[in-house]
N, C-alpha and C positions, 0 to 999 in steps of 0.2 A: 199421331194421335187419331182416335176414332173419327174426329171431325175433319181430318185432313191436314191439320196444322202440325208444324214441326215443333218439337220440344228441345230446347237448348240446354247443354250442360257445360260446365267448365272442363270436364274430362275430355281430352282429345282422342282417347282410345288408341294412343300410339303404343301402349304397353299391353301385352296379352294378359287377359284376366286369369288369375291363378285359381285352380281348383284345390282347395285346402281340405277336402273331405278325408284325406288320409293323414293329415297332419296331427290331429288330436282325436282321442276316443270321443265318441258322441252318442247321445241318446237317440231313440227312435225318432223323436220330434226334430232334433237337430240334424238328423241324417237327410232331411229334406233340403238342406241348404249346403252350399259349397264352402261356407265359413260360419263360425259361431262366435259367440261373445268371448269364449276362451281364446280364440285366435286373435281377436281384437285386443284383448288384455295382454297377450304375449307380445304382440308387436308394440303395444303402448309401453310395456316394460323396457323393451329394447331402446325405445326413443326417450325413455325417462319421463314419460307422462303418467302421473299417478291417477288412478281411478278408485272410487269407493266401490269395492266389489259387491257389497250388500245392496247396492242400488242397481245392479245389473238386472235387466228385464229380458227373459228368454224370448226369442223370436216367436211370434204367434199372431193370431187374429184379435186377441184382446190384450190390452196393456193399460196399466195405471199411469195417469198423468195429471198433474195439478190436483191431486186428491180425488179424481174421478176415475171410473173404469170405462175405457173406450172400446167398443166392439166394432171392428171393421166389417165383419160379416153381417151383423144385424143393423149396422149403421145407427147405433144408439150410444148414449153416454149415460152412466148411472152412478149413484152414490153407493160406495161399498158399505157393507154392514158395519165394519169397524168405525167408519166415519159417521154413520148415522148414530151409533151408540155414543160417540164422542159429543156430538151435537146435543143429544138428549141429556147426557150427564151435565153439560154446561147449563141447560135450561133448568134442570132439577136443582143444581147448585144456586142458580140465580133465585129461584123461588123459595129457597130456604132463608133468604134475607128480605127484610122489609124495605131497606133503603140501599142505594147504590151510588157510587161515584161515576164520573164520566168515563174513566178507563174501563170499568166493568160493563157499562152500556156499549162502548165501542167494540169490546171483544165479542160480546154476544151478537151484536148487530153484524159484525164482520163475518162471523161464521154462517149466520143465516142468509146474509146477502150472497155469499159464495154458493150456498145450496140453491139459490134461485136460478143459477145457470141450468140446473136440471129440473127445478120446480118453478117455472116462471110465475105461476099463480101466487107464490109466496111473497112476491113484492107487495101485494096488497095487505099483507099481514106484518109489515115492517114499519108501518106508519106511526105506531105508538112509540117505538124505540127512536124513530127520527124526531118526533116531538120532544121526547125525553132529552135527547142530546142537545136540543136547542135551548133548554132552560138553565143550563149550567153557567152560561155567561163567562165571567172572569173567575169563577170559583170551581175549577174542575175537581178539586179534592173534597168538596163539601157534599156529603151524601144527601140524596133526595128520594122522595117516594115517587115511584113511576106513575104515569097516568093510569086511570082506571081501565082503559081499553087494553092495556098491556097484557092483563091476565087472559082475556079472550084471544088475543093474537097468539100468545105462547101456547094456549090450549090447542089451537089449530095446528101449530108447528109440531106439537107432541104427537098429535094424531097422525099427521102426515109422515113424520120420521119413523113412526112405528109400523108403517106399511112394509110388507115383505120385500117389495121390489120398487125402487124409485128410478125411473129412467125417462129419457127424453130423446126423440129422434134427432139425428144430426141432419140438418137441412142440406139439400143439394143446391146446385146453382139456381138462383132465383132471378126472375125478371123484375127489376126495380121500376115501380110505377109511381111517379111524382104527381099526386093529385092536387098539389099546391094548396094545402090546408094549413092554417095557422090559428093559434088562439093565444090570448093573453088576458090577464086578470089583474085588477088593482083593488086592494082592500079599502080604498077610499072612493073609487069611482064605480067599478063594476066589471063585467066580463064581455069580451068581444071575440067573435069567431069569423074567420074569412075562409071560404072554400072557392077557389078559382075566382070567378067574377061576382060571387054572391057574398054578402056579409050580414051579420046580425049582432046586435049589442044589447046588453041588459044593464040598466043602471040600478045600483043598490039603493034601497029606500032608507031614509033617515031613521036612525035608531035600530038598525038591523043587528047590531052587536049586543043589544040589551037582552036580559032574561035568558042568558046562556046561548 
């Protein structure tokens, strides 16, 4: 490796590597490699291993995975246009109804939470749906009206998903720094924060829940 460390593999390299470039016809892109997906599929057929051919992804520097598009050259992950449209249609369908049951809330929340892997800021615009899920209690099939803030949250998501390109950098190795910071809160007592050897606490005043 570039840092001088050795990388270990299960392969003991006791068998010569085969050049399969003459085994099957190949495109200009595939000619860069000594084997292709067609070669893999052929060997898999001989071994009796079935694959779904429509899920084959040609070799390259970009590949779809878990509904995102990953670029090795740019080192970015992005949301494909088809997926953005799917999320938008889900929001439009949601807004066509005034009330929703728990399953409907969970489906919309799950899609938008998945998108947060590319749009981390979106986590701040899921709070209304999280509050909504908490009010169903033991009646998941009883439709409820969403909190007022839901409209503004979904408006932000519609604007964001309408952007021409949504991508996020894939982070490289990071040095983890533990600053020893903790916080906790109690709806009956208050809020406390500790950072290394320092701490601060705030006690809630009586009647803080009144008047909204």
